[in-house]
C-alpha positions as CSV (number, residue, x, y, z in Angstrom):
1,M,-50.5,-26.3,-111.3
2,L,-52.3,-28.1,-108.5
3,N,-54.8,-30.9,-108.7
4,H,-57.1,-31.7,-105.7
5,L,-60.1,-33.9,-105.1
6,T,-61.8,-36.7,-103.2
7,P,-59.4,-39.4,-101.9
8,G,-59.7,-42.2,-104.4
9,Y,-60.1,-40.1,-107.4
10,S,-56.6,-41.1,-108.7
11,K,-54.7,-37.8,-108.3
12,T,-51.5,-39.8,-108.2
13,Q,-52.4,-41.9,-111.3
14,I,-53.2,-38.7,-113.3
15,A,-49.9,-37.2,-112.2
16,I,-48.1,-40.4,-113.3
17,A,-49.7,-40.3,-116.7
18,Y,-48.7,-36.7,-117.1
19,C,-45.1,-37.6,-116.2
20,Y,-45.0,-40.3,-118.8
21,Q,-46.2,-37.8,-121.4
22,Q,-43.5,-35.3,-120.5
23,R,-40.5,-37.6,-119.9
24,P,-39.1,-37.0,-123.4
25,N,-39.0,-33.3,-122.7
26,W,-38.0,-32.9,-119.0
27,N,-36.3,-34.6,-116.2
28,V,-39.0,-35.9,-113.9
29,F,-38.6,-35.7,-110.1
30,W,-41.1,-37.3,-107.7
31,V,-41.4,-36.2,-104.0
32,N,-43.8,-37.6,-101.5
33,A,-44.8,-34.3,-99.9
34,T,-45.8,-35.6,-96.5
35,E,-44.1,-35.1,-93.1
36,G,-41.1,-37.4,-92.8
37,N,-40.8,-38.0,-96.5
38,F,-40.3,-34.6,-98.1
39,V,-36.6,-34.3,-97.2
40,S,-35.7,-37.8,-98.4
41,G,-37.4,-37.1,-101.6
42,Y,-35.3,-34.0,-102.2
43,E,-32.2,-35.9,-101.3
44,R,-33.0,-38.4,-104.0
45,I,-33.1,-35.5,-106.5
46,A,-29.6,-34.4,-105.4
47,T,-28.3,-38.0,-105.9
48,A,-30.0,-38.3,-109.3
49,V,-28.4,-35.1,-110.7
50,G,-25.0,-35.5,-108.9
51,L,-25.5,-32.5,-106.6
52,S,-23.4,-32.8,-103.5
53,V,-25.0,-31.8,-100.2
54,K,-22.2,-33.1,-98.0
55,G,-21.0,-30.7,-95.3
56,L,-24.3,-29.0,-94.9
57,K,-25.3,-29.0,-91.3
58,T,-29.1,-28.7,-91.3
59,Q,-32.0,-30.0,-93.4
60,D,-32.9,-26.4,-94.3
61,E,-29.5,-25.9,-95.9
62,V,-29.9,-29.2,-97.8
63,L,-33.4,-28.2,-99.0
64,S,-32.2,-24.7,-99.9
65,R,-29.3,-25.9,-102.0
66,I,-31.6,-28.3,-104.0
67,R,-34.2,-25.6,-104.5
68,R,-31.5,-23.2,-105.8
69,F,-30.2,-25.9,-108.2
70,L,-33.7,-26.4,-109.6
71,E,-34.3,-22.7,-110.0
72,S,-31.1,-22.4,-112.0
73,E,-32.1,-25.3,-114.4
74,S,-34.6,-23.4,-116.4
75,N,-37.4,-25.4,-118.2
76,R,-35.6,-28.7,-117.9
77,W,-37.5,-30.4,-115.1
78,L,-40.9,-31.5,-113.9
79,L,-41.3,-31.7,-110.1
80,V,-44.2,-33.6,-108.6
81,L,-45.1,-32.9,-105.0
82,D,-47.5,-35.7,-104.3
83,N,-50.1,-35.8,-101.5
84,A,-49.3,-32.3,-100.2
85,D,-52.3,-32.4,-97.9
86,D,-50.9,-30.3,-95.0
87,P,-50.7,-26.7,-96.2
88,H,-48.6,-25.9,-93.0
89,L,-45.9,-28.4,-93.8
90,R,-42.8,-26.2,-93.4
91,E,-40.9,-28.0,-96.1
92,L,-43.3,-26.6,-98.7
93,Q,-41.5,-23.3,-98.4
94,F,-38.5,-24.8,-100.2
95,R,-40.4,-25.6,-103.4
96,P,-38.8,-23.8,-106.4
97,R,-40.4,-20.5,-107.4
98,R,-39.1,-20.4,-111.0
99,G,-37.4,-22.7,-113.5
100,G,-39.3,-25.7,-114.5
101,V,-42.8,-27.0,-113.8
102,I,-44.3,-28.1,-110.5
103,L,-47.3,-30.4,-110.3
104,I,-48.8,-30.6,-106.8
105,T,-51.5,-33.1,-105.8
106,S,-53.5,-32.6,-102.7
107,R,-56.7,-33.6,-100.9
108,T,-57.3,-30.1,-99.4
109,D,-58.5,-26.8,-100.6
110,D,-56.2,-25.0,-98.1
111,T,-53.1,-26.2,-100.1
112,V,-54.6,-24.7,-103.2
113,T,-54.9,-21.3,-101.5
114,K,-51.4,-21.4,-100.2
115,C,-49.4,-22.9,-102.9
116,A,-51.1,-22.2,-106.2
117,N,-51.7,-19.0,-108.1
118,P,-55.3,-17.9,-108.6
119,G,-56.9,-20.1,-111.2
120,D,-54.2,-22.7,-111.3
121,G,-56.0,-25.3,-109.1
122,I,-57.8,-28.0,-111.0
123,L,-60.7,-29.7,-109.1
124,L,-61.1,-33.2,-110.5
125,K,-64.7,-34.3,-110.2
126,S,-66.4,-37.7,-110.5
127,M,-66.1,-39.3,-113.9
128,M,-69.1,-39.2,-116.2
129,P,-70.6,-42.6,-117.0
130,T,-69.3,-42.7,-120.5
131,E,-65.8,-41.7,-119.4
132,A,-65.9,-44.4,-116.7
133,K,-67.0,-47.1,-119.1
134,E,-64.2,-46.2,-121.6
135,A,-61.6,-46.3,-118.8
136,F,-62.8,-49.6,-117.5
137,L,-62.9,-51.3,-120.9
138,R,-59.5,-49.9,-121.7
139,L,-57.8,-50.9,-118.4
140,S,-59.5,-54.3,-118.2
141,G,-58.9,-55.3,-121.7
142,W,-62.6,-56.2,-121.9
143,A,-63.3,-53.9,-124.9
144,K,-63.0,-56.7,-127.4
145,Q,-65.3,-59.1,-125.5
146,K,-69.0,-59.5,-126.1
147,Q,-69.9,-58.6,-122.6
148,D,-73.4,-57.3,-121.8
149,E,-72.8,-53.6,-121.3
150,T,-75.6,-53.3,-118.8
151,I,-73.5,-55.4,-116.3
152,I,-70.6,-52.9,-116.7
153,D,-72.9,-50.0,-116.3
154,E,-74.3,-51.5,-113.1
155,L,-70.8,-52.2,-111.9
156,L,-69.6,-48.6,-112.5
157,K,-72.7,-47.2,-110.8
158,A,-72.0,-49.4,-107.8
159,L,-68.4,-48.0,-107.6
160,G,-69.8,-44.5,-107.7
161,Y,-67.7,-43.7,-110.8
162,L,-64.7,-43.4,-108.4
163,P,-61.6,-43.6,-110.7
164,L,-59.3,-45.5,-108.4
165,A,-62.0,-48.0,-107.5
166,I,-62.6,-48.4,-111.3
167,S,-58.9,-49.0,-111.8
168,Q,-58.9,-51.6,-109.1
169,A,-61.9,-53.4,-110.5
170,A,-60.4,-53.3,-114.0
171,A,-57.1,-54.8,-112.8
172,F,-59.0,-57.5,-111.0
173,V,-61.1,-58.3,-114.1
174,S,-58.0,-58.2,-116.3
175,N,-56.1,-60.7,-114.2
176,K,-58.6,-63.2,-112.8
177,S,-62.3,-62.5,-113.4
178,T,-65.2,-61.1,-115.5
179,P,-67.3,-58.0,-114.9
180,T,-70.3,-60.2,-114.0
181,E,-68.3,-62.1,-111.4
182,Y,-66.8,-58.9,-109.9
183,L,-70.2,-57.4,-109.6
184,E,-71.6,-60.5,-107.9
185,L,-68.6,-60.5,-105.5
186,F,-69.2,-56.7,-104.8
187,H,-72.9,-57.2,-104.0
188,E,-72.2,-60.4,-101.9
189,S,-71.7,-58.4,-98.6
190,E,-70.1,-55.3,-97.2
191,E,-67.2,-57.4,-96.0
192,R,-66.6,-58.6,-99.6
193,R,-66.7,-55.0,-100.9
194,V,-64.1,-54.0,-98.4
195,Q,-61.8,-56.8,-99.5
196,L,-62.1,-55.8,-103.1
197,L,-61.5,-52.1,-102.3
198,K,-58.4,-53.0,-100.3
199,K,-56.6,-54.5,-103.3
200,G,-53.9,-52.0,-104.4
201,I,-52.5,-51.2,-107.9
202,D,-48.8,-51.2,-108.5
203,T,-47.5,-48.1,-110.3
204,P,-44.0,-47.3,-111.6
205,Y,-43.8,-44.2,-109.3
206,N,-45.2,-45.9,-106.2
207,T,-42.8,-44.9,-103.4
208,N,-44.7,-46.8,-100.7
209,E,-44.5,-50.4,-99.7
210,I,-48.3,-50.6,-99.9
211,P,-49.7,-50.3,-103.4
212,P,-52.3,-47.5,-103.6
213,S,-55.9,-48.5,-103.0
214,V,-59.1,-46.7,-102.2
215,M,-59.0,-47.9,-98.5
216,H,-55.3,-47.0,-98.1
217,T,-55.7,-43.4,-99.4
218,W,-58.7,-42.8,-97.2
219,N,-56.8,-44.1,-94.1
220,I,-54.1,-41.5,-94.9
221,T,-56.7,-38.8,-95.2
222,L,-58.3,-39.7,-91.9
223,S,-55.0,-39.5,-90.2
224,H,-54.5,-35.9,-91.4
225,I,-58.0,-35.0,-90.3
226,R,-57.6,-36.5,-86.8
227,D,-54.5,-34.4,-86.3
228,L,-56.4,-31.2,-87.2
229,D,-59.8,-31.7,-85.5
230,S,-60.9,-34.8,-83.6
231,G,-64.5,-33.5,-83.8
232,A,-64.5,-33.8,-87.5
233,V,-63.6,-37.5,-87.2
234,L,-66.6,-38.0,-84.9
235,L,-68.8,-36.2,-87.3
236,L,-67.6,-38.4,-90.2
237,R,-68.4,-41.5,-88.2
238,V,-71.9,-40.4,-87.4
239,M,-72.6,-39.3,-91.0
240,A,-71.7,-42.7,-92.2
241,F,-74.9,-44.1,-90.6
242,F,-77.0,-41.6,-92.5
243,D,-78.1,-42.1,-96.1
244,S,-75.2,-40.9,-98.2
245,R,-77.3,-38.2,-100.0
246,N,-79.2,-35.1,-98.8
247,I,-77.7,-34.8,-95.3
248,R,-78.9,-31.5,-94.1
249,R,-76.7,-29.5,-91.7
250,E,-79.4,-29.1,-89.1
251,Y,-79.7,-32.9,-88.8
252,L,-76.2,-33.1,-87.4
253,Q,-76.9,-31.3,-84.1
254,H,-79.6,-31.3,-81.5
255,P,-79.6,-29.8,-77.9
256,E,-80.8,-33.1,-76.5
257,V,-78.0,-35.2,-78.2
258,S,-74.6,-34.8,-76.5
259,G,-71.1,-36.2,-77.1
260,L,-70.8,-35.1,-80.7
261,I,-70.1,-31.5,-81.5
262,D,-71.8,-29.0,-79.1
263,G,-71.2,-25.5,-80.6
264,W,-72.6,-24.3,-83.9
265,L,-69.3,-22.8,-85.0
266,E,-67.5,-26.0,-84.1
267,L,-69.9,-27.9,-86.3
268,L,-69.2,-25.5,-89.2
269,D,-65.4,-25.9,-88.7
270,A,-65.8,-29.7,-88.7
271,I,-67.9,-29.7,-91.9
272,A,-65.5,-27.3,-93.6
273,L,-62.6,-29.6,-92.8
274,L,-64.4,-32.7,-94.2
275,K,-65.3,-30.7,-97.3
276,S,-61.7,-29.5,-97.7
277,F,-60.5,-33.1,-97.8
278,A,-63.5,-33.8,-100.1
279,L,-64.9,-36.6,-98.0
280,I,-68.2,-34.8,-98.2
281,S,-69.5,-32.4,-100.9
282,Q,-71.9,-29.5,-100.6
283,R,-74.9,-29.0,-102.9
284,G,-74.5,-25.5,-104.2
285,E,-75.1,-22.8,-101.6
286,K,-77.5,-25.0,-99.6
287,A,-76.4,-26.5,-96.3
288,V,-77.0,-30.0,-97.7
289,Y,-74.2,-32.5,-98.1
290,D,-73.5,-35.8,-99.8
291,M,-71.0,-38.5,-98.9
292,H,-69.7,-40.9,-101.5
293,P,-71.3,-44.4,-100.7
294,L,-67.9,-46.0,-100.6
295,V,-66.7,-43.4,-98.1
296,S,-69.6,-44.4,-95.9
297,L,-68.8,-48.0,-96.3
298,W,-65.1,-47.5,-95.5
299,T,-66.0,-45.4,-92.4
300,R,-68.3,-48.1,-91.0
301,K,-65.9,-51.0,-91.7
302,M,-63.1,-49.0,-90.0
303,L,-65.3,-48.8,-86.9
304,Q,-65.6,-52.6,-86.9
305,S,-61.8,-53.0,-86.6
306,P,-60.7,-54.6,-83.2
307,E,-59.4,-51.4,-81.7
308,H,-62.6,-49.5,-82.5
309,E,-64.9,-52.4,-81.5
310,E,-63.3,-52.6,-78.1
311,L,-64.2,-48.9,-77.6
312,G,-67.7,-49.5,-78.9
313,L,-67.4,-46.7,-81.5
314,F,-69.5,-48.5,-84.1
315,A,-72.4,-48.8,-81.7
316,W,-71.9,-45.2,-80.4
317,S,-71.8,-43.7,-83.9
318,N,-74.9,-45.7,-85.1
319,R,-76.8,-44.8,-81.9
320,T,-75.9,-41.1,-82.2
321,A,-77.1,-41.0,-85.8
322,A,-80.4,-42.7,-84.8
323,E,-80.8,-40.3,-81.9
324,L,-80.2,-37.2,-84.1
325,I,-82.7,-38.5,-86.7
326,H,-85.3,-39.3,-84.1
327,R,-85.0,-35.9,-82.5
328,H,-85.6,-34.2,-85.9
329,F,-88.3,-36.6,-87.1
330,P,-91.7,-34.9,-86.5
331,E,-94.8,-36.9,-85.6
332,D,-97.2,-34.2,-86.9
333,V,-98.7,-35.4,-90.2
334,A,-98.7,-31.8,-91.4
335,Q,-94.9,-32.0,-91.6
336,R,-95.0,-34.8,-94.1
337,K,-92.3,-33.4,-96.4
338,I,-89.8,-33.2,-93.5
339,R,-90.7,-36.8,-92.5
340,E,-90.2,-38.1,-96.0
341,M,-86.9,-36.3,-96.3
342,L,-85.7,-37.9,-93.1
343,L,-87.0,-41.4,-94.0
344,P,-83.9,-42.5,-96.0
345,H,-81.7,-41.5,-93.2
346,A,-83.9,-43.3,-90.6
347,L,-83.9,-46.5,-92.6
348,A,-80.1,-46.3,-93.0
349,A,-79.5,-45.9,-89.3
350,L,-81.9,-48.6,-88.4
351,G,-80.3,-50.9,-91.0
352,F,-77.2,-51.3,-88.9
353,M,-78.7,-51.6,-85.4
354,D,-78.2,-55.4,-85.4
355,L,-74.4,-54.9,-85.7
356,S,-74.4,-52.3,-82.8
357,R,-74.4,-55.0,-80.1
358,G,-77.9,-54.5,-78.8
359,V,-80.8,-52.2,-79.6
360,D,-81.6,-49.4,-77.2
361,S,-84.3,-46.7,-76.8
362,A,-82.9,-44.5,-79.6
363,F,-83.5,-47.1,-82.2
364,V,-87.0,-48.0,-80.8
365,Y,-88.2,-44.5,-80.8
366,L,-87.0,-43.9,-84.3
367,Q,-88.4,-47.2,-85.6
368,S,-91.8,-46.4,-84.1
369,K,-91.8,-43.1,-85.9
370,V,-90.9,-44.7,-89.2
371,A,-93.6,-47.4,-88.7
372,F,-96.1,-44.6,-88.0
373,L,-95.1,-42.9,-91.3
374,F,-95.6,-46.1,-93.2
375,H,-99.0,-46.5,-91.6
376,D,-99.9,-43.0,-92.7
377,T,-99.0,-43.8,-96.3
378,G,-101.1,-47.0,-96.3
379,A,-98.1,-49.5,-96.1
380,F,-99.8,-51.3,-93.2
381,A,-97.9,-54.6,-93.5
382,T,-94.5,-52.8,-93.3
383,S,-95.8,-50.7,-90.5
384,E,-97.0,-53.8,-88.6
385,K,-93.6,-55.5,-89.0
386,L,-91.7,-52.4,-87.6
387,F,-94.2,-51.9,-84.7
388,R,-93.9,-55.6,-83.7
389,E,-90.1,-55.4,-83.6
390,A,-90.2,-52.2,-81.5
391,L,-92.9,-53.7,-79.3
392,A,-90.8,-56.9,-78.6
393,W,-87.9,-54.8,-77.4
394,A,-90.1,-52.5,-75.3
395,V,-91.8,-55.4,-73.5
396,D,-88.5,-57.0,-72.7
397,N,-86.8,-53.8,-71.5
398,W,-89.6,-51.6,-70.2
399,G,-92.4,-54.1,-69.4
400,P,-95.9,-54.5,-70.9
401,D,-97.4,-51.7,-68.8
402,H,-94.8,-49.0,-69.6
403,S,-96.3,-45.9,-71.3
404,T,-94.2,-46.2,-74.4
405,T,-94.9,-49.9,-74.7
406,L,-98.7,-49.1,-74.6
407,G,-98.2,-46.4,-77.1
408,I,-96.5,-48.8,-79.6
409,T,-99.3,-51.4,-79.0
410,H,-101.9,-48.7,-79.6
411,N,-100.3,-47.8,-83.0
412,L,-99.8,-51.5,-83.9
413,S,-103.6,-52.1,-83.5
414,N,-104.1,-49.4,-86.1
415,S,-101.9,-51.2,-88.6
416,L,-103.7,-54.4,-87.9
417,G,-107.0,-52.7,-88.5
418,G,-105.8,-51.3,-91.8
419,Q,-105.1,-54.9,-93.0
420,G,-108.5,-56.2,-91.9
421,K,-107.1,-58.1,-88.9
422,T,-110.0,-56.7,-86.9
423,A,-110.3,-59.4,-84.1
424,E,-106.6,-59.1,-83.2
425,A,-106.8,-55.3,-83.4
426,V,-109.8,-55.1,-81.1
427,N,-108.3,-57.4,-78.5
428,M,-105.0,-55.5,-78.6
429,I,-106.5,-52.1,-78.2
430,R,-108.9,-53.3,-75.4
431,D,-105.9,-54.5,-73.5
432,V,-104.3,-51.1,-73.9
433,V,-107.5,-49.3,-72.7
434,E,-107.7,-51.4,-69.6
435,K,-104.0,-50.9,-68.7
436,R,-104.2,-47.2,-69.3
437,K,-107.4,-46.9,-67.2
438,R,-105.6,-48.7,-64.4
439,V,-102.3,-46.8,-64.7
440,L,-103.3,-43.4,-65.9
441,G,-107.0,-43.1,-65.0
442,E,-110.3,-43.3,-67.0
443,E,-110.1,-39.7,-68.3
444,H,-106.4,-39.3,-69.0
445,P,-105.9,-38.0,-72.6
446,E,-103.9,-41.2,-73.5
447,T,-106.8,-43.4,-72.2
448,L,-109.3,-41.4,-74.2
449,R,-107.1,-41.6,-77.3
450,S,-107.1,-45.4,-77.0
451,L,-110.9,-45.5,-76.5
452,H,-111.2,-43.5,-79.7
453,N,-109.0,-46.1,-81.4
454,L,-111.2,-48.9,-80.0
455,A,-114.3,-47.2,-81.5
456,L,-112.7,-47.2,-84.9
457,R,-111.7,-50.9,-84.6
458,L,-115.3,-51.8,-83.5
459,L,-116.5,-50.0,-86.6
460,E,-114.2,-52.2,-88.8
461,Q,-116.0,-55.2,-87.3
462,G,-119.4,-53.7,-88.4
463,R,-120.4,-52.8,-84.9
464,T,-121.6,-49.3,-85.8
465,T,-124.0,-48.6,-83.0
466,E,-121.4,-49.6,-80.4
467,S,-118.8,-47.5,-82.1
468,V,-121.0,-44.4,-82.2
469,E,-121.9,-44.7,-78.5
470,L,-118.3,-45.0,-77.6
471,L,-117.3,-42.0,-79.8
472,Q,-120.0,-39.9,-78.2
473,D,-118.8,-40.8,-74.7
474,V,-115.1,-40.1,-75.7
475,S,-115.8,-36.8,-77.3
476,K,-117.8,-35.5,-74.2
477,K,-114.9,-36.4,-71.9
478,Q,-112.3,-34.9,-74.3
479,K,-114.3,-31.6,-74.3
480,R,-114.3,-31.6,-70.6
481,V,-110.6,-32.6,-70.1
482,L,-108.9,-31.2,-73.2
483,G,-111.3,-28.5,-74.4
484,E,-113.7,-28.2,-77.4
485,E,-111.0,-27.2,-79.8
486,H,-108.2,-29.6,-78.9
487,P,-107.1,-31.7,-82.0
488,D,-108.0,-35.0,-80.2
489,T,-111.5,-33.7,-79.5
490,L,-112.0,-32.5,-83.1
491,R,-110.7,-35.9,-84.4
492,S,-113.3,-37.8,-82.3
493,L,-116.0,-35.4,-83.4
494,H,-115.0,-35.8,-87.1
495,N,-115.2,-39.6,-86.8
496,L,-118.5,-39.3,-85.0
497,A,-119.9,-37.2,-87.8
498,N,-118.9,-39.8,-90.3
499,R,-120.6,-42.6,-88.3
500,L,-123.8,-40.6,-87.9
501,S,-123.9,-40.2,-91.6
502,E,-123.6,-43.9,-92.1
503,Q,-126.6,-44.3,-89.7
504,G,-128.7,-42.0,-91.9
505,K,-128.5,-39.0,-89.5
506,T,-127.4,-36.7,-92.3
507,T,-128.5,-33.4,-90.8
508,E,-126.8,-34.0,-87.5
509,S,-123.7,-35.3,-89.3
510,V,-123.4,-32.2,-91.5
511,E,-123.9,-29.7,-88.7
512,L,-121.3,-31.5,-86.6
513,L,-118.8,-31.7,-89.5
514,Q,-119.2,-28.0,-90.3
515,D,-118.5,-27.1,-86.7
516,V,-115.3,-29.3,-86.8
517,I,-114.1,-27.7,-90.0
518,E,-114.5,-24.2,-88.7
519,K,-112.7,-25.0,-85.5
520,R,-109.9,-26.8,-87.3
521,K,-109.4,-23.8,-89.6
522,R,-109.1,-21.6,-86.5
523,V,-106.8,-24.0,-84.6
524,L,-104.8,-25.8,-87.2
525,G,-105.1,-23.6,-90.3
526,E,-107.0,-23.9,-93.5
527,E,-104.3,-26.0,-95.3
528,H,-103.5,-28.4,-92.5
529,P,-104.1,-32.0,-93.7
530,E,-106.7,-32.7,-91.0
531,T,-108.7,-29.5,-92.0
532,L,-108.5,-30.6,-95.7
């Protein structure tokens, strides 16, 4: 029988419980099935049963003799091979093939394939909320208290129903706290969460000096992964700065982002390795992955350790995540669904940039796209805040006349206009227009786009005539520079048609709007948002 799952899902604790149940029936032997520990575990079996291995010259001879002994002792023993994560560990070939019962715990699917018969592997999944609550109340001794159950429900949800984390929380509550206090400590900060998750639980069969904890088991897992594929470690670090749910495979590579994993097959191999150790899970047959929130937390905190900080790995991982998300984040409003799918990942990456020792262009470009999305959805105040933060960095690092700085200022004026801050919006966009005229020229597409924006801001001030005259001038220049069917030209003509209608020029407005609609159908398609 083999039992494999995400590190932190208490494989060892389940094995211990099974051993206690079977002690009256069998002799129980426990072996830490990791490199450097397997042989000593077998030697302890020989000592326990009085089997002499003196005179044997090699470790293979020792292991063979103990295996033959176990195979001869039919149905009298239970052998636990704990943490058999390396399917290529040569000592595994000395496991008994008959006699008693073997229980193997592992974090990898490969060990299942190599060591278990088909159908013998048991994948332990996350606990159900009701199971988690029953376990917490039983382990903490809180079942008899009149505790508000909603607090416990919230606590278990925060722990992601991770069994070992629940066991640690229950032990903490049982000895020194209450569920409410533990939850308050857990939400206090990421640093506090890490401290709580580092606290180990002593068990009768613990063969390590360090009591098992969520953080400890994940550190062991990462060590195995690093030995197998360093690229998988890099991928895990970058994914920790995405939102923990709905990470699509295509988000993890882009031809303009280097330093991660270059080849498609190499990416598939790295993903497969992380899946085999259950650090990420796949959603059915789709190339979409989830990472347990506590795995993300552990990965980020690990990158803040002194040795990683010295190498700048936290900043690199965060920046790489931001760069990947930025490259996949479309500006076209027609791709709204893709933008909304990427929004949680963008917010996650941006949320850690203050810890990355300095913002850079990757964060600024991504934040500007997020701000633009909030503007499109009518969240003008949020959009303004994000644009102002991006603008401050752009002015300090690129200067006030840089093209990207002017682009951010242009968009910020839109967010101000949406909130009725018309005077500031007009002054801001006028400044952009003058700078673009000077730097780019009076008929450059970006200059004309800002003039179009200025016309809209003037309209918000009630200056309709001035707005119409400016839109007429802009649309004529756009026809000449960009063409009559360019999206910018059609956008100006659309707004001009609306302004003419407000002036009572209905016939002219309708004719112009009909022409715009026909051209948009032809250029953008009948179901494009701007056509509709």
